[in-house]
C-alpha positions as CSV (number, residue, x, y, z in Angstrom):
1,M,-179.8,-176.4,-24.1
2,I,-177.0,-175.3,-26.4
3,S,-176.8,-177.2,-29.7
4,L,-173.5,-178.3,-31.2
5,S,-174.1,-175.8,-34.1
6,D,-174.1,-172.9,-31.7
7,E,-170.7,-173.9,-30.1
8,I,-167.4,-172.7,-31.7
9,Y,-164.3,-174.4,-30.5
10,T,-160.8,-173.3,-31.4
11,Y,-157.6,-175.3,-31.5
12,V,-154.0,-174.3,-32.0
13,A,-151.7,-177.1,-32.7
14,T,-148.0,-177.3,-33.3
15,F,-145.8,-179.9,-35.0
16,S,-142.1,-180.4,-35.5
17,F,-140.1,-182.4,-38.0
18,N,-137.4,-184.6,-36.6
19,N,-133.7,-185.1,-37.6
20,Q,-134.6,-187.9,-40.0
21,F,-136.6,-185.4,-42.0
22,Y,-133.8,-183.0,-42.3
23,S,-131.5,-185.8,-43.4
24,L,-133.7,-186.6,-46.4
25,E,-132.8,-185.5,-49.9
26,Q,-134.8,-182.5,-51.1
27,P,-137.2,-184.6,-53.3
28,E,-138.1,-186.7,-50.3
29,R,-138.6,-183.8,-48.1
30,D,-140.9,-182.2,-50.7
31,A,-142.9,-185.3,-50.7
32,V,-143.6,-185.2,-46.9
33,V,-144.4,-181.4,-47.1
34,E,-146.7,-182.0,-50.0
35,A,-148.5,-184.6,-47.9
36,L,-149.1,-181.9,-45.3
37,N,-150.4,-179.4,-47.8
38,V,-152.8,-182.1,-49.2
39,T,-154.2,-182.8,-45.8
40,F,-154.5,-179.0,-45.1
41,R,-156.6,-178.6,-48.4
42,E,-158.8,-181.6,-47.7
43,Y,-159.8,-180.0,-44.3
44,E,-160.1,-176.4,-45.5
45,G,-163.8,-176.7,-46.5
46,R,-164.8,-178.8,-43.5
47,L,-164.0,-176.3,-40.8
48,I,-165.1,-172.8,-40.0
49,N,-161.5,-171.6,-40.5
50,L,-158.2,-173.4,-40.9
51,R,-154.8,-171.7,-41.2
52,M,-151.3,-172.9,-41.6
53,Y,-148.2,-171.1,-40.5
54,R,-144.4,-171.6,-40.4
55,S,-143.2,-171.3,-36.9
56,I,-140.3,-169.1,-35.7
57,R,-140.2,-170.8,-32.3
58,H,-137.2,-173.2,-31.6
59,D,-139.4,-176.1,-30.7
60,C,-142.0,-176.4,-33.6
61,D,-142.0,-176.0,-37.3
62,V,-145.7,-175.8,-38.3
63,I,-148.6,-174.2,-36.6
64,F,-152.3,-174.8,-37.4
65,W,-155.1,-172.6,-36.1
66,M,-158.7,-173.9,-36.7
67,S,-162.1,-173.5,-35.5
68,S,-165.2,-175.9,-35.7
69,H,-168.6,-176.7,-34.1
70,D,-167.4,-180.2,-33.3
71,P,-164.3,-181.0,-31.2
72,M,-164.0,-184.4,-33.1
73,D,-162.8,-182.4,-36.2
74,M,-159.8,-181.3,-34.3
75,S,-159.0,-184.9,-33.2
76,R,-159.4,-186.2,-36.8
77,F,-157.2,-183.4,-38.2
78,K,-154.4,-184.0,-35.8
79,E,-154.6,-187.7,-36.6
80,S,-154.4,-186.9,-40.4
81,I,-151.4,-184.6,-39.9
82,M,-149.6,-187.3,-38.1
83,R,-150.3,-189.8,-40.8
84,A,-149.0,-187.2,-43.4
85,M,-145.8,-186.6,-41.5
86,G,-145.1,-190.4,-41.9
87,G,-142.9,-190.8,-39.0
88,Y,-140.8,-187.7,-39.8
89,G,-142.4,-185.5,-37.2
90,S,-144.5,-185.3,-34.0
91,A,-147.1,-183.2,-32.3
92,R,-145.7,-180.6,-29.9
93,Y,-147.9,-178.1,-28.0
94,S,-151.6,-177.6,-28.4
95,M,-154.4,-175.4,-26.9
96,F,-158.1,-176.1,-27.1
97,S,-160.7,-173.5,-26.2
98,L,-164.3,-172.2,-26.6
99,Y,-164.9,-169.1,-28.7
100,E,-167.7,-167.1,-27.0
101,H,-168.8,-163.4,-26.5
102,S,-167.2,-161.7,-23.6
103,P,-169.4,-161.4,-20.5
104,Y,-167.9,-157.8,-20.2
105,L,-168.7,-156.5,-23.6
106,R,-171.9,-155.9,-25.6
107,D,-171.1,-157.5,-29.1
108,V,-173.7,-158.3,-31.6
109,R,-171.3,-159.5,-34.2
110,S,-171.5,-163.1,-35.4
111,L,-168.4,-164.9,-33.9
112,E,-168.3,-167.3,-36.9
113,D,-168.1,-164.3,-39.2
114,T,-165.1,-163.0,-37.3
115,L,-163.1,-166.0,-38.2
116,R,-163.7,-165.8,-42.0
117,F,-161.7,-162.7,-42.8
118,V,-158.7,-162.8,-45.2
119,P,-155.8,-163.8,-43.0
120,K,-153.0,-161.5,-42.1
121,R,-149.3,-162.3,-42.4
122,Y,-148.6,-163.1,-38.8
123,F,-150.3,-165.1,-36.1
124,V,-149.7,-164.9,-32.4
125,A,-151.2,-167.2,-29.8
126,Y,-150.6,-167.8,-26.0
127,P,-152.4,-169.3,-23.0
128,M,-153.4,-167.0,-20.1
129,S,-154.7,-167.5,-16.6
130,K,-155.6,-165.2,-13.7
131,T,-155.3,-165.3,-10.0
132,P,-158.2,-166.6,-7.9
133,D,-158.5,-163.2,-6.4
134,W,-159.7,-161.8,-9.7
135,Y,-162.8,-163.8,-9.6
136,L,-163.6,-162.5,-6.1
137,I,-163.7,-158.9,-7.4
138,D,-167.2,-157.5,-7.9
139,Y,-168.4,-157.9,-11.4
140,D,-168.8,-154.1,-12.1
141,E,-165.3,-153.5,-10.9
142,R,-163.9,-156.3,-13.1
143,K,-165.8,-154.6,-16.0
144,R,-164.3,-151.3,-15.3
145,I,-160.7,-152.6,-15.0
146,L,-161.2,-154.5,-18.3
147,A,-162.7,-151.4,-20.0
148,E,-159.5,-149.5,-19.2
149,H,-157.5,-152.3,-20.7
150,I,-159.6,-152.5,-23.9
151,G,-159.6,-148.7,-24.2
152,M,-155.8,-148.6,-24.0
153,A,-155.6,-151.2,-26.7
154,T,-158.2,-149.7,-29.1
155,S,-156.8,-146.2,-28.8
156,H,-153.2,-147.1,-29.5
157,P,-152.0,-145.7,-32.8
158,E,-150.5,-148.9,-33.9
159,N,-153.4,-151.2,-33.0
160,R,-155.4,-150.5,-36.3
161,D,-153.8,-153.6,-38.0
162,I,-154.3,-156.1,-35.2
163,R,-157.3,-158.5,-34.9
164,S,-157.8,-160.2,-31.5
165,Y,-159.7,-163.2,-30.3
166,T,-160.2,-164.1,-26.7
167,T,-161.3,-167.8,-26.2
168,Y,-162.1,-169.6,-23.0
169,S,-160.6,-172.8,-21.6
170,Y,-162.2,-173.1,-18.1
171,G,-162.1,-176.9,-17.5
172,L,-160.8,-177.6,-21.0
173,G,-157.2,-177.0,-20.8
174,D,-154.2,-176.1,-18.6
175,Q,-155.0,-172.4,-18.9
176,E,-158.2,-170.3,-18.5
177,F,-158.0,-168.5,-21.8
178,V,-156.3,-168.7,-25.2
179,V,-155.7,-165.4,-26.7
180,L,-155.1,-165.2,-30.5
181,Y,-154.1,-162.4,-32.5
182,E,-153.5,-161.7,-36.4
183,T,-151.3,-158.9,-37.5
184,D,-149.3,-157.6,-40.5
185,S,-146.7,-156.1,-38.4
186,L,-144.9,-157.8,-35.5
187,S,-143.3,-154.5,-34.4
188,Q,-146.7,-152.9,-34.1
189,W,-148.0,-155.9,-32.2
190,S,-145.0,-155.6,-29.8
191,H,-145.5,-151.9,-29.2
192,V,-149.1,-152.3,-28.3
193,T,-148.4,-155.3,-26.0
194,G,-145.7,-153.2,-24.3
195,K,-148.1,-150.4,-23.7
196,L,-150.7,-152.8,-22.3
197,R,-148.2,-153.7,-19.5
198,E,-149.3,-150.5,-17.9
199,A,-152.9,-151.6,-17.6
200,T,-154.3,-152.2,-14.2
201,A,-155.6,-155.7,-15.3
202,R,-152.0,-157.0,-15.5
203,K,-152.1,-157.3,-11.7
204,W,-154.2,-160.4,-11.9
205,I,-152.5,-162.2,-14.8
206,I,-150.3,-165.1,-13.9
207,K,-149.6,-167.1,-17.0
208,E,-148.8,-166.0,-20.6
209,E,-146.5,-168.6,-22.1
210,P,-145.5,-170.1,-24.3
211,I,-146.0,-167.5,-27.0
212,I,-146.5,-169.1,-30.3
213,I,-145.7,-167.0,-33.4
214,G,-146.2,-168.1,-37.0
215,I,-145.8,-166.6,-40.6
216,L,-148.7,-167.4,-42.9
217,S,-147.6,-170.1,-45.3
218,E,-150.3,-171.8,-47.4
219,P,-148.9,-173.9,-48.9
220,I,-146.1,-174.5,-46.5
221,K,-142.6,-175.1,-47.9
222,F,-139.3,-176.4,-46.3
């Protein structure tokens, strides 16, 4: 039986401020934002990782990315952020998933260690699902197809900067995977992503939206 300490859950949560917030005078807005920053600092040491980003999407303002051994930590964090916003904002979109080694790769790295690197400037996250036909393909053939995909990514000259994390949501969310990336260059990220549209594995992908993009902002300011 897997113990709780062996499980790593990830959570991407977005929040938006309402019109009342933007109608406040600057000192009052600053007080609300500082409450968010205080909550962020309170949770930093409790989780495996916790990052805060300013969103560039139209439908959210703040993005949090966190990982923990206990899903209750995510629930408590969300509750604390809602209290900190004090009626001036609301939760928007979130994705919950399990971070595990890929069944198609031999990887001896500690997954927890991969979450403790110095953060990069940009964060990209999106849900992903595959067609039912994908799971009916022989395992060795699936492995070959994914090896092509991975090879195209790792050999791309603009991929050196990009960190990727594939997490799993079977039975845990509205998607099958949550794919996370960190990068210091959105243009390089876009170029690599464009090239991967040529991979055979694309034939079985059916969902890749919404795409959430954030700019590292610790502390956050508005």
